[in-house]
All heavy atoms as an XYZ file, in Angstrom:
747
protein
N       0.841     -1.167      0.000
C       0.000      0.000      0.000
C       0.893      1.240      0.000
O       2.062      1.163      0.365
C      -0.932     -0.045      1.194
C      -1.946     -1.177      1.102
S      -2.895     -1.385      2.611
C      -1.883     -2.608      3.410
N       0.312      2.351     -0.343
C       1.093      3.576     -0.453
C       0.201      4.769     -0.136
O      -0.960      4.805     -0.532
C       1.664      3.698     -1.868
C       2.682      4.775     -2.047
C       3.308      4.677     -3.430
C       4.449      5.640     -3.564
N       5.124      5.506     -4.864
N       0.770      5.750      0.578
C       0.076      7.003      0.849
C       1.088      8.135      0.784
O       2.182      7.964      0.244
C      -0.677      6.953      2.188
C       0.229      6.865      3.401
O       1.461      7.043      3.278
O      -0.286      6.636      4.503
N       0.740      9.295      1.336
C       1.613     10.467      1.241
C       2.954     10.275      1.953
O       3.925     10.940      1.622
C       0.911     11.726      1.770
C       0.636     11.729      3.270
C      -0.597     10.943      3.689
O      -1.369     10.487      2.824
O      -0.780     10.768      4.913
N       3.034      9.370      2.924
C       4.302      9.097      3.617
C       5.165      8.098      2.869
O       6.348      8.011      3.087
C       4.034      8.575      5.026
C       3.544      9.606      5.990
C       3.449      9.005      7.406
N       2.802      9.931      8.286
C       1.499      9.939      8.562
N       0.710      9.034      8.016
N       0.991     10.827      9.369
N       4.549      7.280      2.022
C       5.298      6.293      1.261
C       4.650      4.925      1.245
O       3.458      4.776      1.498
N       5.462      3.924      0.973
C       5.026      2.534      0.875
C       4.992      1.944      2.278
O       5.914      2.149      3.067
C       6.003      1.735     -0.014
C       5.625      0.266     -0.063
C       6.063      2.330     -1.408
N       3.930      1.191      2.575
C       3.801      0.639      3.918
C       3.070     -0.696      3.918
O       2.448     -1.086      2.935
C       3.077      1.603      4.849
C       1.611      1.801      4.539
C       0.642      0.991      5.135
C       1.189      2.786      3.657
C      -0.707      1.169      4.852
C      -0.153      2.958      3.373
C      -1.094      2.152      3.971
O      -2.423      2.320      3.685
N       3.168     -1.365      5.063
C       2.365     -2.559      5.327
C       1.870     -2.482      6.761
O       2.393     -1.727      7.577
C       3.160     -3.854      5.079
C       4.352     -4.047      5.977
C       4.254     -4.755      7.179
C       5.603     -3.537      5.621
C       5.355     -4.940      8.000
C       6.705     -3.722      6.428
C       6.580     -4.428      7.614
O       7.672     -4.596      8.423
N       0.838     -3.276      7.055
C       0.311     -3.370      8.415
C       1.032     -4.524      9.110
O       0.931     -5.664      8.642
C      -1.197     -3.611      8.411
C      -1.971     -2.489      7.794
N      -2.093     -1.259      8.389
C      -2.645     -2.422      6.631
C      -2.819     -0.480      7.614
N      -3.162     -1.143      6.538
N       1.745     -4.262     10.197
C       2.504     -5.336     10.844
C       1.638     -6.391     11.515
O       2.091     -7.514     11.723
C       3.367     -4.602     11.872
C       2.657     -3.327     12.143
C       1.948     -2.974     10.860
N       0.403     -6.047     11.837
C      -0.535     -7.015     12.407
C      -1.759     -7.087     11.507
O      -2.449     -6.075     11.317
C      -0.950     -6.608     13.815
C       0.188     -6.663     14.822
C      -0.277     -6.330     16.224
O      -1.332     -6.853     16.648
O       0.411     -5.547     16.868
N      -2.010     -8.256     10.982
C      -3.143     -8.433     10.073
C      -4.433     -7.952     10.726
O      -4.715     -8.240     11.880
C      -3.282     -9.899      9.689
N      -5.198     -7.169      9.983
C      -6.484     -6.693     10.464
C      -6.418     -5.437     11.315
O      -7.443     -4.901     11.704
N      -5.215     -4.951     11.619
C      -5.064     -3.738     12.441
C      -4.517     -2.609     11.568
O      -3.323     -2.553     11.298
C      -4.128     -4.000     13.617
C      -3.979     -2.790     14.522
O      -4.629     -1.743     14.268
O      -3.195     -2.871     15.483
N      -5.393     -1.735     11.134
C      -4.972     -0.640     10.254
C      -4.481      0.579     11.027
O      -4.138      1.592     10.439
C      -6.119     -0.239      9.329
O      -7.215      0.221     10.096
N      -4.425      0.478     12.364
C      -3.982      1.617     13.181
C      -2.466      1.726     13.267
O      -1.950      2.730     13.731
C      -4.582      1.517     14.578
C      -6.107      1.592     14.577
C      -6.679      1.255     15.914
N      -6.285     -0.133     16.211
C      -6.265     -0.671     17.410
N      -6.611      0.027     18.452
N      -5.909     -1.925     17.589
N      -1.757      0.685     12.828
C      -0.296      0.703     12.808
C       0.187      0.421     11.396
O      -0.379     -0.417     10.693
C       0.282     -0.360     13.748
O      -0.009     -0.054     15.073
N       1.233      1.121     11.022
C       1.839      0.926      9.699
C       3.354      0.936      9.844
O       3.893      1.705     10.637
C       1.437      2.044      8.743
C      -0.030      2.117      8.473
C      -0.350      3.301      7.608
N      -1.798      3.387      7.418
C      -2.405      4.399      6.838
N      -1.705      5.423      6.382
N      -3.704      4.407      6.710
N       3.993      0.112      9.059
C       5.443      0.156      8.950
C       5.750      0.620      7.534
O       5.389     -0.040      6.557
C       6.089     -1.219      9.234
C       7.585     -1.151      8.961
C       5.828     -1.642     10.673
N       6.390      1.782      7.446
C       6.778      2.337      6.159
C       8.144      1.807      5.782
O       8.986      1.561      6.654
C       6.796      3.865      6.219
C       5.403      4.431      6.229
C       4.690      4.545      7.416
C       4.783      4.807      5.046
C       3.392      5.029      7.430
C       3.483      5.289      5.052
C       2.799      5.400      6.242
O       1.511      5.863      6.244
N       8.356      1.605      4.500
C       9.627      1.091      4.010
C      10.137      1.975      2.877
O       9.348      2.568      2.137
C       9.503     -0.377      3.546
C       9.135     -1.271      4.711
C       8.509     -0.548      2.428
N      11.445      2.052      2.798
C      12.087      2.801      1.708
C      13.498      2.260      1.534
O      13.986      1.469      2.337
C      12.146      4.302      2.016
C      13.144      4.636      3.104
C      13.269      6.127      3.322
N      14.373      6.408      4.248
C      14.661      7.597      4.699
N      13.922      8.646      4.348
N      15.683      7.770      5.509
N      14.145      2.722      0.496
C      15.560      2.419      0.299
C      16.343      3.614      0.836
O      16.062      4.759      0.492
C      15.877      2.199     -1.159
C      15.210      0.963     -1.692
C      16.053      0.229     -2.691
N      15.290     -0.890     -3.205
C      15.335     -2.105     -2.705
N      16.107     -2.378     -1.680
N      14.608     -3.078     -3.219
N      17.317      3.329      1.666
C      18.170      4.375      2.216
C      19.177      4.845      1.182
O      19.204      4.348      0.047
N      20.030      5.786      1.567
C      21.016      6.349      0.641
C      21.936      5.309      0.003
O      22.368      5.473     -1.128
C      21.822      7.312      1.515
C      20.961      7.597      2.689
C      20.085      6.395      2.879
N      22.223      4.228      0.729
C      23.095      3.188      0.191
C      22.314      2.048     -0.459
O      22.880      1.028     -0.830
C      24.004      2.647      1.284
C      23.223      2.050      2.442
O      21.975      2.111      2.422
O      23.849      1.520      3.369
N      20.999      2.194     -0.574
C      20.165      1.193     -1.223
C      19.596      0.134     -0.305
O      18.809     -0.703     -0.740
N      19.982      0.157      0.969
C      19.444     -0.869      1.865
C      18.053     -0.479      2.350
O      17.678      0.687      2.372
C      20.393     -1.155      3.030
C      20.278     -0.261      4.209
C      21.236     -0.661      5.335
O      21.086     -1.752      5.902
O      22.112      0.147      5.629
N      17.284     -1.490      2.737
C      15.911     -1.295      3.193
C      15.918     -0.602      4.549
O      16.704     -0.935      5.432
C      15.171     -2.644      3.290
C      13.784     -2.464      3.879
C      15.090     -3.309      1.922
N      15.027      0.386      4.697
C      14.842      1.084      5.966
C      13.366      1.057      6.343
O      12.493      1.002      5.475
C      15.325      2.529      5.874
C      16.815      2.651      5.663
C      17.277      4.096      5.614
O      16.477      4.990      5.262
O      18.453      4.336      5.923
N      13.112      1.106      7.649
C      11.767      1.009      8.196
C      11.477      2.206      9.094
O      12.380      2.740      9.745
C      11.642     -0.239      9.093
C      11.962     -1.525      8.415
C      13.258     -2.015      8.383
C      10.960     -2.278      7.831
C      13.551     -3.219      7.785
C      11.238     -3.490      7.221
C      12.539     -3.963      7.205
N      10.175      2.561      9.182
C       9.746      3.597     10.124
C       8.309      3.307     10.541
O       7.440      3.060      9.703
C       9.845      4.973      9.487
C       9.740      6.104     10.488
C      10.181      7.391      9.865
N      10.084      8.493     10.811
C      10.299      9.739     10.487
N      10.623     10.061      9.240
N      10.188     10.681     11.381
N       8.070      3.355     11.837
C       6.767      2.999     12.395
C       5.866      4.225     12.527
O       6.312      5.291     12.945
C       6.969      2.360     13.765
C       5.724      1.895     14.513
C       5.001      0.791     13.749
C       6.112      1.410     15.908
N       4.593      4.025     12.189
C       3.551      5.033     12.406
C       2.405      4.346     13.123
O       2.024      3.228     12.771
C       3.052      5.601     11.080
C       1.907      6.549     11.245
C       1.988      7.888     11.478
C       0.508      6.236     11.190
N       0.724      8.432     11.570
C      -0.203      7.426     11.412
C      -0.202      5.059     10.991
C      -1.587      7.473     11.416
C      -1.588      5.099     11.016
C      -2.262      6.310     11.216
N       1.866      5.005     14.143
C       0.726      4.467     14.877
C      -0.320      5.561     15.048
O      -0.005      6.664     15.514
C       1.152      3.959     16.251
C       2.093      2.778     16.176
C       2.562      2.351     17.539
O       2.960      3.156     18.353
N       2.519      1.045     17.779
N      -1.554      5.253     14.700
C      -2.643      6.224     14.798
C      -2.836      6.702     16.228
O      -3.107      7.883     16.464
C      -3.940      5.619     14.264
N      -2.710      5.795     17.178
C      -2.948      6.148     18.580
C      -1.766      6.855     19.231
O      -1.906      7.420     20.315
C      -3.331      4.889     19.356
C      -4.652      4.323     18.894
C      -4.943      2.951     19.462
O      -4.147      2.432     20.257
O      -5.998      2.405     19.101
N      -0.605      6.816     18.573
C       0.588      7.497     19.082
C       1.343      8.136     17.922
O       2.439      7.702     17.559
C       1.500      6.507     19.809
C       0.888      5.908     21.048
C       1.810      4.885     21.675
O       2.364      4.041     21.004
N       1.980      4.992     22.974
N       0.792      9.188     17.325
C       1.438      9.797     16.158
C       2.823     10.362     16.449
O       3.645     10.518     15.542
C       0.460     10.894     15.724
C      -0.422     11.125     16.901
C      -0.458      9.852     17.684
N       3.111     10.620     17.729
C       4.433     11.145     18.084
C       5.548     10.121     17.841
O       6.723     10.494     17.723
C       4.457     11.627     19.541
C       4.321     10.538     20.577
C       2.895     10.108     20.885
O       1.943     10.570     20.238
O       2.739      9.274     21.799
N       5.191      8.854     17.737
C       6.188      7.817     17.448
C       6.879      8.125     16.128
O       8.089      7.989     16.001
C       5.526      6.416     17.417
C       6.465      5.372     16.843
C       5.078      6.029     18.808
N       6.129      8.578     15.145
C       6.695      8.912     13.826
C       7.760      9.993     13.974
O       8.814      9.925     13.351
C       5.580      9.358     12.883
C       6.064      9.762     11.530
C       6.325     11.027     11.090
C       6.359      8.901     10.426
N       6.754     11.001      9.792
C       6.785      9.706      9.356
C       6.297      7.517     10.245
C       7.149      9.179      8.115
C       6.658      6.998      9.000
C       7.071      7.826      7.957
N       7.489     10.996     14.767
C       8.424     12.111     14.928
C       9.643     11.734     15.771
O      10.740     12.208     15.518
C       7.716     13.309     15.550
C       6.607     13.869     14.696
C       7.065     14.262     13.292
O       8.180     14.817     13.160
O       6.320     13.996     12.339
N       9.446     10.904     16.781
C      10.535     10.560     17.700
C      11.498      9.519     17.155
O      12.657      9.484     17.545
C       9.973     10.047     19.025
C       9.394     11.109     19.904
C       9.173     10.623     21.330
N       8.913      9.197     21.456
C       7.770      8.664     21.864
N       6.763      9.441     22.203
N       7.615      7.370     21.956
N      11.017      8.648     16.298
C      11.837      7.535     15.838
C      12.232      7.725     14.379
O      11.368      7.883     13.525
C      11.096      6.212     16.021
C      10.807      5.916     17.454
N      11.759      5.430     18.308
C       9.697      6.067     18.188
C      11.238      5.277     19.514
N       9.977      5.666     19.469
N      13.521      7.661     14.100
C      13.991      7.837     12.721
C      13.821      6.556     11.898
O      13.350      5.537     12.391
C      15.477      8.138     12.921
C      15.841      7.340     14.136
C      14.626      7.450     15.030
N      14.234      6.629     10.665
C      14.269      5.455      9.808
C      15.316      4.496     10.366
O      16.392      4.915     10.786
C      14.613      5.843      8.377
C      13.489      6.549      7.687
C      13.291      7.895      7.625
C      12.402      5.950      6.990
N      12.147      8.171      6.931
C      11.579      6.989      6.516
C      12.047      4.635      6.713
C      10.427      6.752      5.784
C      10.897      4.399      5.971
C      10.106      5.454      5.514
N      14.984      3.200     10.368
C      15.861      2.175     10.918
C      16.288      1.210      9.823
O      15.456      0.748      9.048
C      15.124      1.366     11.991
C      14.471      2.136     13.123
C      13.626      1.190     13.966
C      15.533      2.814     13.968
N      17.579      0.885      9.798
C      18.021     -0.138      8.858
C      17.951     -1.507      9.532
O      17.709     -1.615     10.728
C      19.414      0.170      8.309
C      20.472      0.180      9.385
O      20.427     -0.581     10.361
N      21.461      1.050      9.234
N      18.161     -2.556      8.765
C      17.996     -3.905      9.291
C      19.021     -4.224     10.372
O      18.718     -4.969     11.309
C      18.080     -4.916      8.138
C      17.428     -6.228      8.423
S      15.659     -6.021      8.790
C      15.411     -7.378      9.889
N      20.208     -3.674     10.300
C      21.218     -3.919     11.338
C      20.722     -3.419     12.693
O      20.880     -4.101     13.713
C      22.536     -3.250     10.968
N      20.110     -2.244     12.723
C      19.556     -1.719     13.975
C      18.409     -2.581     14.491
O      18.285     -2.818     15.691
C      19.085     -0.281     13.791
C      20.177      0.769     13.620
C      19.573      2.105     13.214
C      20.966      0.899     14.902
N      17.582     -3.063     13.588
C      16.466     -3.928     13.975
C      17.000     -5.223     14.593
O      16.523     -5.675     15.635
C      15.545     -4.221     12.770
C      14.511     -5.278     13.102
C      14.875     -2.935     12.288
N      18.025     -5.808     13.965
C      18.612     -7.042     14.507
C      19.245     -6.800     15.876
O      19.148     -7.642     16.774
C      19.630     -7.603     13.532
C      18.996     -8.238     12.315
C      20.010     -8.973     11.445
N      19.375     -9.466     10.257
C      19.551     -8.960      9.039
N      20.373     -7.949      8.838
N      18.923     -9.474      8.008
N      19.912     -5.670     16.042
C      20.503     -5.334     17.343
C      19.423     -5.197     18.414
O      19.599     -5.649     19.546
C      21.325     -4.056     17.255
C      22.628     -4.247     16.523
O      23.107     -5.368     16.348
N      23.215     -3.157     16.060
N      18.325     -4.557     18.059
C      17.225     -4.401     19.015
C      16.646     -5.766     19.381
O      16.363     -6.036     20.552
C      16.133     -3.505     18.433
N      16.499     -6.641     18.402
C      15.967     -7.979     18.668
C      16.894     -8.739     19.613
O      16.430     -9.396     20.550
C      15.777     -8.743     17.362
N      18.195     -8.628     19.397
C      19.165     -9.299     20.276
C      19.080     -8.735     21.693
O      19.132     -9.481     22.677
C      20.570     -9.145     19.715
N      18.928     -7.422     21.800
C      18.803     -6.791     23.106
C      17.568     -7.307     23.847
O      17.647     -7.663     25.021
C      18.740     -5.271     22.959
C      18.384     -4.568     24.240
C      19.348     -4.344     25.218
C      17.077     -4.150     24.493
C      19.017     -3.716     26.413
C      16.742     -3.528     25.675
C      17.718     -3.309     26.634
O      17.380     -2.700     27.818
N      16.436     -7.338     23.166
C      15.205     -7.801     23.802
C      15.321     -9.259     24.238
O      14.829     -9.636     25.292
C      13.993     -7.599     22.897
C      13.568     -6.149     22.788
C      13.428     -5.528     21.551
C      13.299     -5.402     23.921
C      13.034     -4.209     21.451
C      12.904     -4.078     23.833
C      12.774     -3.487     22.597
O      12.393     -2.178     22.504
N      15.977    -10.087     23.410
C      16.177    -11.492     23.810
C      17.087    -11.577     25.031
O      16.817    -12.318     25.976
C      16.785    -12.291     22.655
C      15.771    -12.760     21.644
C      16.356    -13.791     20.692
N      17.560    -13.337     20.030
C      17.586    -12.631     18.896
N      16.464    -12.317     18.283
N      18.729    -12.266     18.354
N      18.167    -10.809     25.028
C      19.126    -10.811     26.136
C      18.481    -10.343     27.434
O      18.719    -10.897     28.497
C      20.314     -9.918     25.802
C      21.339     -9.823     26.896
C      22.479     -8.878     26.535
O      22.578     -8.405     25.409
N      23.322     -8.590     27.490
N      17.657     -9.318     27.333
C      16.992     -8.766     28.513
C      15.714     -9.523     28.862
O      15.036     -9.159     29.816
C      16.680     -7.278     28.303
C      17.907     -6.407     28.164
C      18.797     -6.438     29.394
O      18.266     -6.370     30.527
O      20.029     -6.529     29.220
N      15.403    -10.535     28.082
C      14.221    -11.377     28.295
C      12.926    -10.558     28.323
O      12.060    -10.754     29.167
C      14.360    -12.213     29.553
C      15.558    -13.118     29.528
C      15.606    -13.979     30.771
N      16.893    -14.604     30.932
C      17.265    -15.749     30.397
N      16.450    -16.388     29.605
N      18.445    -16.251     30.643
N      12.848     -9.621     27.405
C      11.629     -8.815     27.264
C      10.653     -9.636     26.427
O      10.904     -9.938     25.268
C      11.922     -7.462     26.577
C      10.636     -6.689     26.379
C      12.931     -6.669     27.387
N       9.558    -10.029     27.031
C       8.585    -10.891     26.356
C       7.562    -10.066     25.588
O       7.186     -8.981     25.998
C       7.869    -11.782     27.370
C       8.809    -12.704     28.086
N       9.378    -13.790     27.478
C       9.304    -12.676     29.338
C      10.169    -14.405     28.327
N      10.147    -13.746     29.474
N       7.134    -10.617     24.469
C       6.082     -9.983     23.691
C       6.572     -8.961     22.684
O       5.790     -8.430     21.917
N       7.865     -8.676     22.682
C       8.399     -7.695     21.729
C       9.443     -8.388     20.867
O      10.444     -8.894     21.368
C       9.045     -6.495     22.447
C       8.007     -5.768     23.295
C       9.676     -5.546     21.435
C       8.575     -4.649     24.133
N       9.198     -8.436     19.576
C      10.159     -9.000     18.637
C      10.250     -8.082     17.428
O       9.404     -8.143     16.534
C       9.761    -10.411     18.220
C      10.819    -11.068     17.345
O      11.802    -10.398     16.963
O      10.662    -12.259     17.040
N      11.266     -7.218     17.405
C      11.414     -6.296     16.271
C      11.491     -7.000     14.920
O      11.095     -6.446     13.904
C      12.713     -5.563     16.576
C      12.844     -5.635     18.059
C      12.284     -6.981     18.429
N      11.974     -8.243     14.903
C      12.074     -8.959     13.634
C      10.710     -9.343     13.078
O      10.573     -9.571     11.881
C      12.947    -10.203     13.795
C      14.421     -9.901     14.078
C      15.180    -11.189     14.343
C      15.064     -9.124     12.947
N       9.695     -9.397     13.924
C       8.333     -9.645     13.441
C       7.671     -8.347     12.986
O       6.903     -8.328     12.038
C       7.497    -10.328     14.520
C       7.914    -11.750     14.751
C       7.024    -12.431     15.750
C       7.500    -13.866     15.961
N       6.739    -14.536     16.998
N       7.959     -7.271     13.680
C       7.397     -5.970     13.327
C       8.006     -5.446     12.025
O       7.305     -5.008     11.123
C       7.637     -4.974     14.465
C       7.134     -3.563     14.268
C       5.612     -3.534     14.174
C       7.608     -2.680     15.412
N       9.325     -5.511     11.943
C      10.057     -5.020     10.777
C      10.469     -6.221      9.933
O      11.531     -6.802     10.126
C      11.264     -4.199     11.212
C      10.894     -3.024     12.080
C      11.153     -3.019     13.439
C      10.263     -1.909     11.536
C      10.804     -1.932     14.242
C       9.908     -0.822     12.322
C      10.182     -0.855     13.672
O       9.835      0.221     14.452
N       9.620     -6.589      8.994
C       9.786     -7.808      8.203
C      10.511     -7.492      6.897
O       9.946     -6.875      5.994
C       8.410     -8.414      7.944
C       8.472     -9.775      7.314
O       9.317     -9.990      6.419
O       7.669    -10.626      7.710
N      11.767     -7.943      6.797
C      12.588     -7.624      5.631
C      12.026     -8.238      4.349
O      12.100     -7.618      3.285
C      14.066     -8.040      5.860
C      14.986     -7.481      4.778
C      14.198     -9.545      5.964
C      15.180     -5.997      4.819
N      11.438     -9.408      4.431
C      10.879    -10.050      3.232
C       9.697     -9.269      2.683
O       9.604     -9.037      1.476
C      10.444    -11.483      3.531
O      11.553    -12.258      3.921
N       8.811     -8.853      3.563
C       7.667     -8.047      3.150
C       8.151     -6.720      2.570
O       7.683     -6.273      1.521
C       6.697     -7.813      4.326
C       5.627     -6.790      3.970
C       6.060     -9.120      4.760
N       9.103     -6.095      3.240
C       9.632     -4.803      2.780
C      10.240     -4.913      1.384
O       9.962     -4.084      0.518
C      10.669     -4.294      3.767
N      11.056     -5.921      1.174
C      11.677     -6.102     -0.149
C      10.623     -6.323     -1.231
O      10.726     -5.764     -2.331
C      12.651     -7.267     -0.120
C      13.936     -6.942      0.593
C      14.875     -8.124      0.580
N      16.132     -7.770      1.234
C      16.869     -8.624      1.892
N      16.501     -9.899      2.010
N      17.984     -8.237      2.454
N       9.615     -7.136     -0.941
C       8.554     -7.395     -1.926
C       7.797     -6.114     -2.260
O       7.528     -5.843     -3.444
C       7.608     -8.461     -1.391
N       7.462     -5.313     -1.240
C       6.745     -4.060     -1.495
C       7.585     -3.080     -2.300
O       7.077     -2.431     -3.219
C       6.338     -3.419     -0.168
C       5.202     -4.091      0.580
C       5.035     -3.454      1.949
C       3.906     -4.004     -0.204
N       8.858     -2.969     -1.954
C       9.735     -2.050     -2.683
C       9.935     -2.514     -4.122
O       9.938     -1.693     -5.052
C      11.071     -1.895     -1.970
C      10.978     -1.130     -0.645
C      12.294     -1.221      0.106
C      10.585      0.307     -0.872
N      10.081     -3.800     -4.325
C      10.225     -4.343     -5.671
C       8.985     -4.017     -6.514
O       9.102     -3.578     -7.660
C      10.458     -5.858     -5.607
C      10.578     -6.494     -6.946
N      11.709     -6.369     -7.737
C       9.692     -7.253     -7.657
C      11.506     -7.013     -8.875
N      10.304     -7.557     -8.842
N       7.815     -4.229     -5.923
C       6.565     -3.926     -6.610
C       6.449     -2.437     -6.913
O       6.038     -2.042     -8.005
C       5.398     -4.376     -5.745
C       4.045     -4.197     -6.374
C       2.940     -4.679     -5.461
O       2.940     -5.868     -5.112
O       2.088     -3.847     -5.091
N       6.821     -1.587     -5.960
C       6.722     -0.140     -6.140
C       7.709      0.374     -7.180
O       7.438      1.344     -7.874
C       6.954      0.566     -4.797
C       6.686      2.049     -4.886
O       5.549      2.426     -5.239
O       7.619      2.830     -4.598
N       8.856     -0.267     -7.277
C       9.912      0.185     -8.188
C       9.740     -0.360     -9.598
O      10.429      0.074    -10.523
C      11.282     -0.220     -7.630
C      11.600      0.502     -6.342
C      12.741     -0.140     -5.536
O      13.200     -1.240     -5.911
O      13.150      0.464     -4.544
N       8.817     -1.303     -9.765
C       8.618     -1.923    -11.092
C       7.871     -1.006    -12.038
O       7.214     -0.083    -11.701
C       7.865     -3.223    -10.937
């Protein structure tokens, strides 16, 4: 899907209140940015994230045993690549 902010997907099926936007960064790698209807300030506070940062966050959450949060599920590289490929075609 696409709107004025760019290409996005819904990280949770059936929940249109959250979106993960995807783009190609300056070096061509996939970047992600979260938008939430109930917390629009998240968009302003959090910059675009590359996959290395997402993996680091996932490792941190596993190490700290934070349950219920998995950045690798929220920021899905396969979905992002497919959307960008479709948008760039």
